[in-house]
C-alpha positions as CSV (number, residue, x, y, z in Angstrom):
1,X,94.6,40.1,36.8
2,X,93.4,37.7,34.2
3,X,92.4,35.3,36.9
4,X,90.3,38.0,38.6
5,X,88.6,38.9,35.3
6,X,88.0,35.3,34.6
7,X,86.4,34.8,38.0
8,X,84.3,37.9,37.6
9,X,83.2,36.8,34.1
10,X,82.3,33.4,35.4
11,X,80.3,34.9,38.3
12,X,78.4,37.3,35.9
13,X,77.7,34.5,33.5
14,X,76.5,32.2,36.3
15,X,74.3,35.0,37.6
16,X,72.8,35.7,34.2
17,X,72.1,32.0,33.6
18,X,70.7,31.7,37.1
19,X,68.4,34.6,36.7
20,X,67.2,33.3,33.3
21,X,66.5,29.9,34.8
22,X,64.7,31.4,37.8
23,X,62.6,33.6,35.5
24,X,61.8,30.6,33.3
25,X,60.8,28.6,36.3
26,X,58.6,31.4,37.7
27,X,56.9,31.8,34.3
28,X,56.3,28.0,34.0
29,X,54.9,28.1,37.6
30,X,52.6,31.0,36.7
31,X,51.3,29.3,33.6
32,X,50.7,26.1,35.6
33,X,48.7,28.0,38.2
34,X,46.6,29.7,35.5
35,X,46.1,26.3,33.7
36,X,45.0,24.8,37.0
37,X,42.4,27.6,37.5
38,X,41.0,27.2,34.0
39,X,40.7,23.4,34.6
40,X,39.0,23.9,37.9
41,X,36.5,26.2,36.3
42,X,35.9,23.7,33.6
43,X,35.3,21.0,36.2
44,X,32.9,23.3,38.1
45,X,31.0,23.9,34.8
46,X,30.8,20.2,34.1
47,X,29.4,19.5,37.5
48,X,26.9,22.3,37.1
49,X,25.9,21.0,33.7
50,X,25.4,17.4,35.0
51,X,23.2,18.6,37.9
52,X,21.2,20.9,35.7
53,X,20.5,18.5,32.9
54,X,19.7,15.6,35.3
55,X,17.4,17.8,37.4
56,X,15.5,19.1,34.4
57,X,15.0,15.6,32.9
58,X,13.8,14.2,36.1
59,X,11.5,17.1,36.8
60,X,9.8,16.9,33.5
61,X,9.5,13.1,33.6
62,X,8.1,13.2,37.1
63,X,5.5,15.7,36.1
64,X,4.5,13.4,33.2
65,X,4.0,10.5,35.6
66,X,1.9,12.6,38.0
67,X,-0.3,13.8,35.2
68,X,-0.8,10.3,33.8
69,X,-1.7,8.9,37.2
70,X,-4.2,11.8,37.6
71,X,-5.8,11.0,34.3
72,X,-6.1,7.3,35.2
73,X,-7.6,8.0,38.6
74,X,-9.9,10.7,37.3
75,X,-8.4,12.9,40.0
76,X,-10.0,16.2,41.0
77,X,-6.5,17.7,41.0
78,X,-6.1,16.9,37.2
79,X,-6.1,20.6,36.2
80,X,-3.4,21.6,38.6
81,X,-1.3,18.6,37.5
82,X,-1.8,19.5,33.9
83,X,-0.7,23.1,34.6
84,X,2.4,21.8,36.5
85,X,3.2,19.6,33.5
86,X,2.8,22.5,31.0
87,X,5.2,24.6,33.1
88,X,7.8,21.8,33.2
89,X,7.6,21.5,29.4
90,X,8.1,25.2,29.0
91,X,11.1,25.3,31.3
92,X,12.6,22.3,29.5
93,X,12.2,23.8,26.1
94,X,13.8,27.1,27.2
95,X,16.9,25.2,28.5
96,X,17.2,22.6,25.8
97,X,19.2,24.7,23.3
98,X,21.6,25.6,26.1
99,X,22.0,21.9,26.9
100,X,22.8,21.1,23.3
101,X,25.4,23.8,23.1
102,X,27.1,23.1,26.4
103,X,27.2,19.3,25.9
104,X,28.8,19.8,22.5
105,X,31.4,22.2,23.8
106,X,32.4,20.5,27.0
107,X,31.9,16.8,26.1
108,X,31.1,15.7,22.5
109,X,28.5,15.9,19.7
110,X,27.5,12.3,20.1
111,X,25.7,12.9,23.5
112,X,24.1,16.1,22.0
113,X,22.7,14.0,19.1
114,X,21.5,11.3,21.5
115,X,19.7,13.9,23.7
116,X,18.1,15.4,20.6
117,X,17.3,12.2,18.6
118,X,16.4,9.9,21.4
119,X,15.5,11.6,24.7
120,X,13.8,14.7,23.2
121,X,11.9,12.8,20.5
122,X,10.8,10.3,23.1
123,X,9.7,13.1,25.4
124,X,7.8,14.5,22.4
125,X,6.0,11.2,21.5
126,X,5.0,10.5,25.1
127,X,4.0,14.2,25.6
128,X,1.7,14.0,22.5
129,X,0.0,11.0,24.0
130,X,-0.4,12.7,27.3
131,X,-1.9,15.8,25.7
132,X,-4.4,13.7,23.8
133,X,-5.5,12.0,27.0
134,X,-5.8,15.4,28.7
135,X,-8.1,16.7,26.0
136,X,-10.3,13.6,26.3
137,X,-10.3,14.1,30.1
138,X,-11.3,17.7,29.8
139,X,-14.0,16.9,27.3
140,X,-15.5,14.3,29.6
141,X,-14.9,11.5,27.1
142,X,-14.4,7.9,28.1
143,X,-10.7,7.1,27.8
144,X,-9.8,3.8,26.0
145,X,-7.5,1.7,28.2
146,X,-5.5,0.9,25.1
147,X,-4.7,4.6,24.6
148,X,-3.4,4.8,28.2
149,X,-1.4,1.6,27.7
150,X,0.3,3.1,24.6
151,X,1.3,6.2,26.5
152,X,2.7,4.0,29.3
153,X,4.8,2.1,26.7
154,X,6.1,5.4,25.4
155,X,7.1,6.4,28.9
156,X,8.8,3.1,29.5
157,X,10.8,3.7,26.3
158,X,11.6,7.2,27.5
159,X,12.8,5.8,30.8
160,X,15.4,3.6,29.0
161,X,16.5,6.5,26.8
162,X,17.0,8.7,29.9
163,X,18.9,6.0,31.7
164,X,21.3,5.5,28.7
165,X,21.8,9.2,28.3
166,X,22.4,9.8,32.0
167,X,25.0,7.0,32.1
168,X,26.7,8.3,29.0
169,X,26.8,11.9,30.4
170,X,28.1,10.8,33.8
171,X,30.8,8.6,32.2
172,X,31.9,11.2,29.8
173,X,32.2,13.9,32.5
174,X,34.1,11.4,34.8
175,X,36.5,10.7,31.9
176,X,37.0,14.4,31.3
177,X,37.6,15.0,35.0
178,X,40.2,12.2,35.1
179,X,41.9,13.6,32.1
180,X,42.1,17.1,33.6
181,X,43.4,15.7,36.9
182,X,45.9,13.2,35.6
183,X,46.8,14.6,32.2
184,X,47.0,12.7,28.9
185,X,49.5,10.0,27.9
186,X,51.3,10.8,24.7
187,X,53.4,8.1,23.1
188,X,56.5,8.8,21.0
189,X,55.4,8.7,17.4
190,X,56.2,11.1,14.5
191,X,52.9,13.0,14.9
192,X,53.5,13.8,18.6
193,X,57.1,15.0,18.5
194,X,56.0,18.6,19.0
195,X,54.6,17.6,22.4
196,X,58.1,16.6,23.7
197,X,60.6,19.1,25.2
198,X,64.1,19.3,23.9
199,X,65.4,17.5,27.0
200,X,62.9,14.7,26.5
201,X,64.0,14.3,22.9
202,X,67.6,14.1,23.9
203,X,66.8,11.4,26.4
204,X,65.1,9.4,23.7
205,X,68.4,9.3,21.8
206,X,69.8,7.0,24.5
207,X,66.7,4.8,24.8
208,X,66.4,1.5,23.0
209,X,62.7,0.7,23.5
210,X,61.2,3.7,21.7
211,X,57.7,2.1,21.4
212,X,57.3,2.3,25.2
213,X,58.3,5.9,25.6
214,X,55.6,8.4,26.6
215,X,55.0,11.6,28.4
216,X,52.1,12.8,30.4
217,X,50.9,16.3,29.4
218,X,48.1,18.5,30.8
219,X,44.7,18.0,29.2
């Protein structure tokens, strides 16, 4: 009788433990799926941000080049090019605050500051020169070649700023993509103990080279 009770007790205990383990595994699997969905949305947002920022910068810069060439050639299409440039400036200014916010949230403040302090200010300086040339063109004044040369220098500076920003943005997004895909490496130090599971901590008790111990966790 005692043997039967013992067997039944063991079976019940095994069943309870088994159910608990299954539930825990299902819960971990569900959380992993949800985390994957969140990371996928973040990657999609990063891709969208990169395309939108790059497209907006290139579009505005291209309109500046077209307008400058129109002024230099005294083109009859000057007014249409000026209107197209004004539209690009308006679109850029509308999107700019959104770019600042999203770059800060998804990437870091450094790139936001670079966009604001370097790219935007360079856009502004070159734009002021273009607007001055456009006023002279409209008023029928003779345009000093030195003035055009100064605007061209500002645009060359702007080209370098855009290139550096684009490289930084692309590199940061790629780093974030790799982190989301591969996870982050966390070495065993006192400040990171909370990142380790109980099982992992128990394994460390039997490990000699503690400095080489690490785990890979989701980003």
